[in-house]
Residue, then its C-alpha position, 0 to 999 in steps of 0.5 A: m500500500d502506498f502512503t500518499a499525501s492524501t493518506g497522510w492528511w486523512v491520518a492527521t484528520g483521524v488523530l485530530v478527531a480522536l484528540e478532540l473526543a478525548s479533550g472535548t474541545f471543538y477547536l481540534l475538530m475545526l483543525a480536523v476540518g482543515t486537514a480533511a480539506a487538505a486531503l481532498a486537495a491532495h485527491a484533486g492533484l494539488g501540490s504539497t504547498a497548496q495542500v498545506v495552504t488549504a489546511a491552514v486556510v480552512g482549519g484556521g478559518a473554521t477555528a477563527l469562526l468558532h472563536w468569533r461565534r463563541r465570543r458573540h454568543p456567550q454560554g448560557a447560565p449555569a445549570a442551576q440557574n438555567r430556565d431551560l433546564h429548571l422550569d421552576i426558576g422565576a416562579t414565586v413562593q411565599v415564605r412564612h418565616w426564616n430559620p436562624d441558619g438562613t433556610t426555610r421550607v416553602d410550598h411549591r408545586g404541591t409539595q414542601w421544598n427546602a430553600r435558602l436565601e441567595h447570598g447577600q440577600a436579607g431574610q424577610p417573610g413574604p413573597h420570593r422568586i426562585s433564582a436557582v435550583e440546587a440539589t438540596g432545594l431552592v435558592l430564593v431572592p425576595l420580591h420587593p413591593a412595587a413602589 
């Protein structure tokens, strides 16, 4: 079997994809797109310089595009505060009293939930909004009456 230029580019593509699977970064996948484009350039009969330029332009361009897109569209809220994952976020609950340790029990969706105040908030009885859902319960912020 001959080890042609296109074979080398396909091997490099496979290595980059394997590294991406191990690391979980999309940037390596974008570089793999560049090496795949270089393999196609080799199949088309382009010279080694054109293949390297193709890999650099396509891989670098894809990486730059991914970087630009991630900067323009930042990551969503952390899982505990993500409304797409927890439909309870934003709901209102009534707090009757706060325990000395800053916790309480509230009725929500037909059952009792453990709840705590969000850091930096004062514990007063009354209506509160759910700002996050944690493994141990709800995180609440007070609703301030409209002035």
